[in-house]
TIFIMI-82335 format. One record per residue (C-alpha): x, y, z; residue in one letter. Coordinates in pm, whole numbers, always signed. Each point is the difference from the previous one (the first is absolute). Last residue first. Layout:
BEGIN
+--------+--------+--------+---+
|     px |     py |     pz | r |
+--------+--------+--------+---+
|      X |      Y |      Z | A |
...
+--------+--------+--------+---+
//
This chain:
BEGIN
+--------+--------+--------+---+
|     px |     py |     pz | r |
+--------+--------+--------+---+
|  +2065 |  -6917 |  +8480 | R |
|   -280 |    -95 |   -235 | F |
|   -220 |   +309 |    +31 | L |
|   +303 |   +220 |    -56 | S |
|    +24 |   -147 |   -351 | L |
|   -332 |   +166 |    -88 | I |
|   +165 |   +346 |    +24 | N |
|   +217 |    -85 |   -305 | Q |
|   -318 |    -36 |   -204 | P |
|    -83 |   +371 |    +80 | Q |
|   +328 |   +142 |   -130 | Q |
|   -132 |    +31 |   -358 | N |
|   -271 |   +237 |   +121 | A |
|   +263 |   +226 |   +157 | I |
|   +197 |    +10 |   -323 | S |
|   -318 |    +70 |   -196 | L |
|    -82 |   +292 |   +230 | S |
|   +353 |   +143 |    -37 | Q |
|    -22 |    -29 |   -379 | I |
|   -340 |   +166 |     +9 | G |
|   +129 |   +277 |   +224 | L |
|   +284 |    +70 |   -242 | Q |
|   -240 |     -5 |   -293 | Q |
|   -244 |   +226 |   +180 | Q |
|   +280 |   +253 |    +57 | V |
|    +92 |    -16 |   -370 | Q |
|   -368 |    +27 |    -86 | L |
|    -37 |   +318 |   +204 | A |
|   +304 |   +164 |   -158 | Q |
|   -117 |    -98 |   -348 | L |
|   -350 |   +137 |    +71 | K |
|   +142 |   +338 |    +97 | A |
|   +208 |    +12 |   -316 | S |
|   -293 |   -116 |   -215 | A |
|   -224 |   +275 |   +138 | E |
|   +258 |   +270 |    -65 | E |
|    +77 |   -150 |   -340 | M |
|   -360 |     -5 |   -122 | N |
|    +66 |   -239 |   -285 | T |
|   -121 |    +84 |   -350 | D |
|   -283 |   -196 |   -163 | V |
|   -325 |   +199 |    +16 | L |
|   +122 |   +346 |    +95 | T |
|   +283 |    -32 |   -248 | G |
|   -247 |    -85 |   -277 | I |
|   -195 |   +315 |    +85 | G |
|   +316 |   +212 |    -13 | A |
|    +82 |   -144 |   -342 | T |
|   -355 |    +67 |   -117 | F |
|    +23 |   +361 |   +118 | A |
|   +336 |    +45 |   -172 | D |
|   -143 |   -143 |   -322 | A |
|   -295 |   +240 |    +27 | L |
|   +237 |   +294 |    +53 | K |
|   +189 |    -89 |   -318 | S |
|   -325 |    -60 |   -190 | V |
|   -131 |   +341 |   +111 | F |
|   +317 |   +182 |   -104 | D |
|    -13 |   -171 |   -340 | N |
|   -368 |    +87 |    -37 | Q |
|    +68 |   +368 |    +70 | I |
|   +291 |     +3 |   -243 | Q |
|   -212 |   -170 |   -267 | I |
|   -275 |   +259 |    +46 | R |
|   +245 |   +288 |    -37 | G |
|   +143 |   -153 |   -317 | Q |
|   -349 |    -39 |   -144 | A |
|    -87 |   +365 |    +71 | S |
|   +323 |   +118 |   -159 | G |
|    -56 |   -226 |   -299 | F |
|   -348 |   +138 |    -58 | E |
|   +118 |   +359 |    +49 | A |
|   +281 |    -50 |   -250 | A |
|   -246 |   -139 |   -256 | A |
|   -241 |   +291 |    +54 | D |
|   +286 |   +246 |    -47 | I |
|   +101 |   -172 |   -324 | S |
|   -353 |     +8 |   -137 | N |
|    -36 |   +365 |   +105 | N |
|   +322 |    +87 |   -181 | I |
|   -122 |   -180 |   -312 | L |
|   -333 |   +184 |     +1 | T |
|   +173 |   +335 |    +50 | E |
|   +234 |    -83 |   -288 | I |
|   -302 |    -39 |   -227 | N |
|   -137 |   +350 |    +48 | D |
|   +333 |   +174 |    -64 | L |
|    +79 |   -236 |   -287 | A |
|   -315 |   +110 |   -184 | S |
|   +115 |   +363 |     -6 | N |
|   +358 |    -76 |    -96 | A |
|   -111 |   -229 |   -281 | G |
|   -246 |   +256 |   -138 | A |
|   +263 |   +275 |     +4 | N |
|   +261 |   -222 |   -165 | S |
|   +337 |   -143 |   +112 | T |
|   -150 |   -102 |   +331 | V |
|    -36 |   -371 |    -75 | D |
|   -106 |   -248 |   +270 | V |
|    -65 |   -326 |   -186 | N |
|   +211 |   -234 |   +213 | D |
|   -179 |   +124 |   +313 | L |
|   -334 |   -108 |   -146 | G |
|    -54 |   -300 |   +227 | F |
|   +176 |    +66 |   +330 | L |
|   -233 |   -229 |   +201 | G |
|    +30 |   -268 |   -266 | G |
|   -296 |   -107 |   -213 | S |
|   -193 |   -305 |   +116 | A |
|    -21 |   -323 |   -196 | T |
|   -331 |    -63 |   -177 | G |
|   -309 |   -205 |    +76 | G |
|   -278 |   +254 |    -30 | A |
|   -109 |   +198 |   -307 | V |
|    -83 |   +361 |    -80 | G |
|    -77 |   +212 |   -306 | A |
|    -23 |   +362 |   -115 | D |
|    -35 |   +206 |   -317 | T |
|   +112 |   +343 |   -122 | L |
|    +56 |    +77 |   -368 | T |
|   +183 |   +313 |   -108 | I |
|   -115 |   +340 |   -125 | D |
|   +107 |   +265 |   -248 | T |
|   +253 |   -218 |   -178 | G |
|   +191 |   -305 |   +124 | S |
|   +343 |   +148 |    -68 | S |
|     +8 |   +189 |   +328 | G |
|    -40 |   +373 |    +56 | T |
|   -376 |    -13 |    +61 | G |
|    +14 |   +112 |   +364 | D |
|   -117 |   -330 |   +147 | Y |
|   -123 |    -50 |   +356 | D |
|    -58 |   -314 |   +204 | V |
|   -142 |    +22 |   +353 | L |
|    +39 |   -318 |   +204 | V |
|   -277 |    -17 |   +256 | Q |
|    -43 |   -122 |   +356 | W |
|   -361 |    -10 |   +116 | A |
|    -95 |   +197 |   +312 | G |
|   -340 |    +72 |   -149 | T |
|     -9 |   +377 |    +53 | G |
|   +361 |   +109 |    +43 | S |
|   +114 |   -224 |   -283 | D |
|   +346 |   -129 |    +85 | Q |
|   +277 |   +103 |   -236 | V |
|   +271 |   -157 |   -217 | A |
|   +128 |   +236 |   -272 | K |
|   +109 |    -57 |   -356 | T |
|   +170 |   +167 |   -295 | T |
|     +0 |   -100 |   -367 | V |
|   +158 |   +229 |   -260 | G |
|   +241 |   -262 |   -127 | T |
|    -61 |   -340 |   +155 | E |
|   +335 |    -90 |   +160 | G |
|   -122 |   -305 |   +186 | G |
|   +140 |    +98 |   +338 | G |
|   -283 |   +241 |    +71 | D |
|   -253 |   -269 |    -90 | I |
|   +150 |   -250 |   +245 | A |
|    +30 |   +257 |   +278 | T |
|   -366 |    +94 |    -41 | K |
|    -96 |   -367 |     +8 | L |
|   +198 |    -47 |   +321 | G |
|   -157 |   +305 |   +162 | K |
|   -348 |   -131 |    -79 | A |
|    +85 |   -353 |   +115 | V |
|   +150 |   +126 |   +325 | D |
|   -313 |   +204 |    +68 | E |
|   -210 |   -303 |    -91 | M |
|   +159 |   -176 |   +295 | T |
|   +306 |   -212 |    +74 | E |
|    +30 |   -268 |   +268 | G |
|   +197 |   -243 |   -216 | K |
|   +108 |   +142 |   -335 | G |
|   -205 |   +147 |   -282 | A |
|    +93 |    -42 |   -366 | I |
|    +27 |   +323 |   -198 | Y |
|    -39 |    +22 |   -375 | R |
|    +36 |   +238 |   -293 | Y |
|   -109 |   -130 |   -340 | N |
|    +73 |   +206 |   -314 | N |
|   -276 |    +52 |   -260 | G |
|    -21 |   +376 |    +53 | G |
|    -39 |    -46 |   +374 | V |
|    -97 |   -342 |   +133 | T |
|    -51 |    -10 |   +375 | I |
|    +55 |   -333 |   +172 | Q |
|    -64 |   -147 |   +343 | Y |
|   +158 |   -315 |   +143 | G |
|   -107 |   -175 |   +320 | D |
|   +301 |   -208 |   +108 | G |
|    -44 |    +60 |   +372 | E |
|   -362 |    +83 |    +69 | N |
|   -188 |   +331 |    -16 | V |
|   -356 |    -23 |   +130 | Q |
|   -264 |   +178 |   -208 | A |
|   -218 |   +260 |   +173 | S |
|   +129 |   +341 |   -111 | T |
|    +63 |   -114 |   -356 | S |
|   +262 |   +176 |   -210 | L |
|    -71 |   +293 |   -231 | E |
|   +180 |    +83 |   -324 | V |
|    -74 |   +367 |    -53 | E |
|    +58 |   +214 |   -310 | E |
|   +213 |   +313 |    +16 | A |
|   -129 |   +339 |   -116 | R |
|   -128 |   +104 |   +338 | Q |
|   -370 |    +63 |    +39 | E |
|   -170 |   +336 |    -27 | I |
|   -222 |     +8 |   +306 | T |
|   -331 |   +185 |     +3 | A |
|   -197 |   +257 |   +194 | S |
|   -316 |   +201 |    -47 | G |
|   -178 |   +329 |    +43 | T |
|   -208 |   +229 |   -226 | T |
|    -76 |   -281 |   -244 | A |
|     -9 |    -58 |   -377 | T |
|   +376 |    -76 |    -16 | A |
|    +61 |   +349 |   +141 | L |
|   -307 |   +217 |    +40 | T |
|   -125 |   +360 |    -22 | S |
|   -369 |    +51 |    +85 | G |
|     -9 |   +339 |   +169 | N |
|    +44 |   -138 |   +351 | G |
|   +314 |   +194 |    +84 | G |
|   +233 |   -289 |    +82 | T |
|   +140 |   -278 |   -221 | V |
|   +195 |   -285 |   +159 | A |
|   +271 |   -244 |    -96 | Y |
|   +199 |   -289 |   +151 | T |
|   +290 |   -188 |   -161 | V |
|   +220 |   -271 |   +152 | A |
|   +305 |   -111 |   -202 | V |
|   +114 |   -362 |    +13 | D |
|   +373 |    -66 |    +21 | D |
|   +196 |   -290 |   -150 | F |
|    +98 |    +95 |   -354 | S |
|    -99 |   +365 |    +10 | N |
|   -132 |   +117 |   -337 | T |
|   -327 |   +137 |   +136 | N |
|   -196 |   +217 |   -243 | F |
|   -274 |   +256 |    +70 | I |
|   -220 |    +76 |   -301 | E |
|   -209 |   +315 |    +47 | I |
|   -291 |     +5 |   -243 | T |
|    -78 |   +333 |   -164 | G |
|   +114 |    -98 |   -347 | S |
|   +277 |   -229 |   +123 | N |
|   +195 |   +207 |   +251 | N |
|   +305 |   -193 |   +127 | N |
|   +141 |    -84 |   +343 | A |
|   +321 |   -147 |   +140 | S |
|    +98 |   -214 |   +296 | V |
|   +315 |   -220 |    +13 | G |
|   +159 |   +206 |   +275 | T |
|   -218 |   +301 |    +90 | L |
|   +135 |   +323 |   -145 | G |
|   -289 |   +210 |   +131 | L |
|    +15 |   +213 |   -315 | A |
|   -154 |   -285 |   -200 | N |
|   -312 |    +17 |   +218 | I |
|    -25 |   +379 |    -26 | A |
|    +31 |    -10 |   -378 | G |
|   -267 |   -267 |    -23 | V |
|   -234 |   +204 |   +223 | L |
|    +34 |   +311 |   -214 | T |
|    -39 |   -191 |   -326 | D |
|   -312 |   -176 |   +133 | A |
|   -148 |   +336 |    +98 | D |
|    +60 |   +134 |   -351 | T |
|   -143 |   -310 |   -170 | A |
|   -306 |     +1 |   +226 | A |
|    -95 |   +366 |    -51 | T |
|   -209 |   +155 |   +278 | G |
|   +303 |   +171 |   +148 | T |
|    +15 |   -229 |   +302 | S |
|   +240 |    +96 |   +275 | A |
|   +301 |   -230 |    +31 | A |
|   +146 |   -234 |   +261 | S |
|   +301 |   -227 |    +50 | V |
|    +66 |   -225 |   +299 | T |
|   +296 |   -224 |    +90 | S |
|    -59 |   -315 |   +210 | G |
|    +59 |   -245 |   -283 | G |
|   -231 |   +196 |   -226 | I |
|   -261 |   +236 |   +144 | T |
|   -230 |   +178 |   -252 | I |
|   -206 |   +313 |    +76 | E |
|   -231 |   +179 |   -245 | F |
|   -180 |   +319 |   +102 | T |
|   -341 |   +118 |   -130 | D |
|    -93 |   +353 |   -105 | G |
|    -22 |    -60 |   -374 | A |
|   -139 |   -339 |    -96 | T |
|   +233 |   -265 |   -129 | S |
|    -40 |   -373 |    -77 | A |
|   +345 |   -165 |     +6 | V |
|    +39 |   -371 |    -79 | A |
|   +249 |   -160 |   +242 | L |
|   +176 |   -298 |   -160 | D |
|   +242 |   -210 |   +209 | L |
|   +308 |   -169 |   -145 | K |
|   +209 |   -317 |     -1 | K |
|   +299 |     -7 |   -234 | T |
|    -14 |   -179 |   -334 | D |
|   +315 |   +131 |   -171 | A |
|   +182 |    -81 |   +325 | D |
|     -6 |   -367 |   -101 | S |
|   -277 |   -241 |    +84 | E |
|    +61 |   -321 |   +191 | V |
|   -213 |   -272 |   -155 | T |
|   -238 |   -274 |   +107 | G |
|   -138 |   +207 |   +283 | A |
|    -51 |    -19 |   +376 | S |
|   +230 |   -300 |    +31 | A |
|   -118 |   -259 |   +253 | T |
|   +196 |   -238 |   +224 | I |
|   -146 |   -257 |   +239 | N |
|   -226 |   -162 |   -261 | A |
|   +312 |    -91 |   -198 | S |
|   +106 |   -243 |   +272 | L |
|    -32 |   -322 |   -202 | D |
|   +118 |   -294 |   +212 | T |
|   +317 |   -157 |   -136 | G |
|    +75 |   -122 |   -351 | G |
|   +311 |   +209 |    -35 | T |
|   +152 |   +205 |   +278 | G |
|   +227 |   +300 |    -53 | Y |
|   +351 |    -69 |   +125 | V |
|   +179 |   +252 |   +218 | G |
|   +157 |   +328 |   -111 | A |
|   +307 |    -70 |   +212 | S |
|   +168 |   +299 |   +163 | T |
|    +87 |   -198 |   +311 | S |
|    -86 |   +118 |   +348 | L |
|   -208 |   -305 |    +95 | D |
|    -93 |    +33 |   +366 | Q |
|    -22 |   -352 |   +137 | R |
|   -268 |    -47 |   +262 | A |
|   +137 |   -130 |   +327 | I |
|   -190 |   -279 |   +169 | T |
|    +90 |    -69 |   +363 | I |
|    -39 |   -372 |    +42 | N |
|   -162 |   -241 |   +243 | S |
|    +91 |   -367 |    +47 | A |
|   -249 |   -246 |   +142 | T |
|    +38 |   -241 |   +293 | V |
|   -252 |   -253 |   +126 | S |
|     -2 |    -66 |   +374 | G |
|   -379 |    -14 |    +46 | D |
|     +5 |   +340 |   +171 | A |
|   +167 |   +163 |   -298 | S |
|   +371 |    +64 |    -52 | R |
|    +83 |   +297 |   -224 | D |
|   +354 |    +14 |   -134 | L |
|   +107 |   +352 |    -91 | S |
|   +135 |   +248 |   -259 | S |
|   +111 |   -189 |   -310 | L |
|    +48 |   +273 |   -264 | V |
|   -215 |    -24 |   -312 | N |
|    +86 |   +215 |   -304 | I |
|   -283 |    +83 |   -240 | D |
|    +41 |    -55 |   -374 | D |
|     -4 |   +316 |   -216 | T |
|   +344 |    +25 |   -156 | G |
|   +293 |   +227 |    +82 | L |
|    +32 |   +218 |   +308 | V |
|    +21 |   -288 |   +250 | A |
|   +314 |   -154 |   -150 | N |
|    +96 |   -335 |   +155 | L |
|   +344 |   -145 |    -84 | G |
|   +135 |    +11 |   +355 | N |
|    -99 |   +364 |    +18 | F |
|    -89 |   +182 |   -320 | Q |
|    -17 |   +369 |    -91 | A |
|   +241 |    -30 |   -296 | S |
|   -262 |    +24 |   -276 | N |
|   -184 |   +292 |   +159 | V |
|   +315 |   +201 |    +71 | V |
|   +139 |    -53 |   -350 | T |
|   -331 |    +97 |   -162 | S |
|    -10 |   +315 |   +211 | I |
|   +354 |    +81 |   -112 | Q |
|   -107 |    -33 |   -363 | D |
|   -284 |   +246 |    +63 | R |
|   +240 |   +246 |   +162 | L |
|   +226 |    -15 |   -307 | T |
|   -296 |    +39 |   -238 | D |
|   -121 |   +303 |   +196 | I |
|   +345 |   +162 |    -23 | D |
|     +3 |    -58 |   -376 | T |
|   -350 |   +146 |    -26 | Q |
|   +124 |   +314 |   +176 | I |
|   +282 |    +24 |   -256 | K |
|   -251 |    -24 |   -284 | T |
|   -232 |   +249 |   +170 | R |
|   +256 |   +278 |    -23 | D |
|   -199 |   +275 |   +167 | V |
|   -196 |   +290 |   -155 | N |
|   -334 |   -181 |    -11 | E |
|    -37 |    -28 |   +375 | E |
|   -195 |   -309 |   +103 | Q |
|   +328 |   -195 |    -23 | A |
|   +105 |   +118 |   +347 | A |
|   -314 |   -162 |   +139 | I |
|    +96 |   -325 |   -173 | I |
|   +351 |    +15 |   +147 | K |
|   -141 |    +51 |   +350 | G |
|   -239 |   -291 |    -55 | K |
|   +298 |   -216 |    -97 | I |
|   +164 |    +85 |   +334 | D |
|   -324 |   -101 |   +176 | T |
|    +10 |   -326 |   -195 | L |
|   +353 |    -58 |   +130 | L |
|   -108 |    +64 |   +360 | D |
|   -297 |   -234 |    -37 | T |
|   +226 |   -266 |   -152 | V |
|   +229 |    +25 |   +303 | T |
|   -297 |    -39 |   +234 | E |
|   -119 |   -297 |   -204 | T |
|   +344 |   -164 |    +19 | A |
|    +33 |    +58 |   +374 | Q |
|   -339 |   -158 |    +54 | R |
|    +91 |   -299 |   -216 | A |
|   +326 |    -55 |   +190 | V |
|   -183 |    +29 |   +332 | A |
|   -265 |   -243 |   -123 | V |
|   +260 |   -268 |    -70 | T |
|   +178 |    +66 |   +330 | S |
|   -328 |    -27 |   +189 | E |
|    -83 |   -326 |   -174 | G |
|   +336 |   -152 |    +94 | L |
|    -41 |   +112 |   +361 | G |
|   -355 |   -132 |     +3 | L |
|   +121 |   -338 |   -123 | S |
|   +272 |     -7 |   +266 | E |
|   -257 |    +86 |   +267 | S |
|   -224 |   -274 |   -135 | I |
|   +281 |   -253 |    +39 | A |
|    +46 |   +113 |   +362 | K |
|   -374 |    -24 |    +53 | F |
|     +2 |   -357 |   -129 | G |
|   +274 |    -92 |   +246 | K |
|   -216 |   +149 |   +275 | V |
|   -299 |   -199 |   -127 | D |
|   +200 |   -324 |    +21 | S |
|    +94 |    +87 |   +358 | E |
|   -368 |    +60 |    +83 | M |
|    -96 |   -342 |   -129 | V |
|   +289 |   -153 |   +197 | K |
|   -107 |   +181 |   +317 | S |
|   -356 |   -129 |    -26 | I |
|   +118 |   -359 |    -46 | A |
|   +245 |    +23 |   +294 | W |
|   -271 |   +146 |   +223 | I |
|   -238 |   -286 |    -79 | A |
|   +260 |   -277 |    +26 | A |
|   +154 |   +113 |   +326 | N |
|   +341 |   -149 |    +88 | D |
|    -46 |   -298 |   -232 | K |
|    -43 |   +236 |   -299 | A |
|   +351 |   +131 |    +41 | S |
|   +187 |   +286 |   +167 | E |
|   -274 |   +136 |   +222 | V |
|   +167 |   +162 |   +303 | K |
|   +265 |   +149 |   -219 | K |
|   +324 |   +175 |    +97 | G |
|   +200 |   -302 |   -115 | T |
|   +230 |    -30 |   +306 | S |
|   -255 |   +125 |   +252 | I |
|   -286 |   -206 |   -141 | M |
|   +224 |   -308 |    -11 | S |
|   +106 |    +54 |   +365 | Q |
|   -367 |    +26 |    +94 | T |
|    -85 |   -322 |   -181 | S |
|   +293 |   -182 |   +156 | A |
|   -105 |   +123 |   +344 | L |
|   -358 |   -104 |    -59 | D |
|   +118 |   -349 |    -98 | R |
|   +240 |    -15 |   +295 | N |
|   -277 |   +105 |   +239 | I |
|   -238 |   -261 |   -141 | T |
|   +270 |   -268 |    +26 | N |
|    +76 |   +105 |   +359 | L |
|   -368 |    -30 |    +92 | T |
|    -23 |   -343 |   -157 | Q |
|   +317 |   -110 |   +181 | L |
|   -124 |   +128 |   +335 | A |
|   -330 |   -181 |    -47 | V |
|   +175 |   -323 |    -94 | M |
|   +246 |    +38 |   +287 | A |
|   -284 |    +46 |   +245 | S |
|   -179 |   -305 |   -136 | T |
|   +299 |   -228 |    +49 | N |
|   -138 |   -338 |   -109 | T |
|   +206 |   -313 |    +49 | L |
|   +165 |    +83 |   +334 | I |
|   -337 |    +64 |   +149 | S |
|   -115 |   +200 |   +300 | S |
|   -361 |     +1 |   +109 | M |
+--------+--------+--------+---+
//
């Protein structure tokens, strides 16, 4: 049926042409903008995903800037610690030179003071954008990533860099904190002078025909028994003194051999034996061994106690308090070396120290010796204490007190400078490791941002080859659609032929 009121063919042709024009407009928009999903109406789900990913990419760029800032800060700190290490090594060379007594120690001390001032300058100026990583104890946090969980929540992650305090600060000893005195124990209440050296008594019982043999510090003396204790004791005493062992001497006290040890920090091992079987003895036995202890007294630190930042330990020598306050991550070894440094810098006349680890128990000890030359008399008091809640001592604590103008000062400085160099090396290693980690993370974030950008492109960017082919097809379809609509519009004209 033909109708002049309703042209179905034209309606269909028009609808088809409208669809083609709409697709053509969409394709032309994709080609001109380069995006197949430009707004939420194009594809709401894909648009939403792409926008979340775009926000993450912007976040990654901000993180990259943060990492760059953090890397620069750590690089400055690392360079500073490496420079300080070099300067401390130069100071060590000066201290070694001062071990000789025929050098001008005053001039060497002047050189040391100059190097020490330069270290202070380096430490104080090692800041980047106002942040100095070699002063103070607070950690530095560098924003390193944004972590998105499955539920869509986002959390920030940081790379934590531990500050390495290279100041010479003595720290602040806590008051009212937890009592730590159980973690530190002095072996005696006094440090005796050299007038009260340690000794070993070997009572001689002689019978002719026997042979005495005594080994001291690896050196052996022997004598054939004459049957007279006093004579045999004299012979053995003479042989012992002839050995020339440092700090070791012997005396005959009415047939008893007295072996003395005046070494500050060295024990002396003694073994003895009597052969022949005629009844001669030393110290009422034919064989035996003993150790003549060092002169110094021990202050022993706990092997089980945890060391926390702010834990302060104190050794009182001759009424003067010497303290060290532990920093973050330190151990009893650091405490022992810090206490030694504190005592050495106190200027106690005749007092020398050494920090050692007991080979048997593994406990760290501070050995305190006194040669009796001070004003305190023949012996000096020795007590200990400990309390939590203080402010940590600096990593170069004790550097200000290096003094090589005396024999004792030069000797103690040689031990202490090793501790300071190790502290500086450890700090440089920490910063080097942190800088390497930041670089790795920065590279990863950069690659991650690129991957996200590529992923977003896959979701929303136009496939230009496909769009070009589609555009050509739609243009042809549009032309055909127009032609079809024109033909459909001619159909009412055909009805007129029915009325001719």
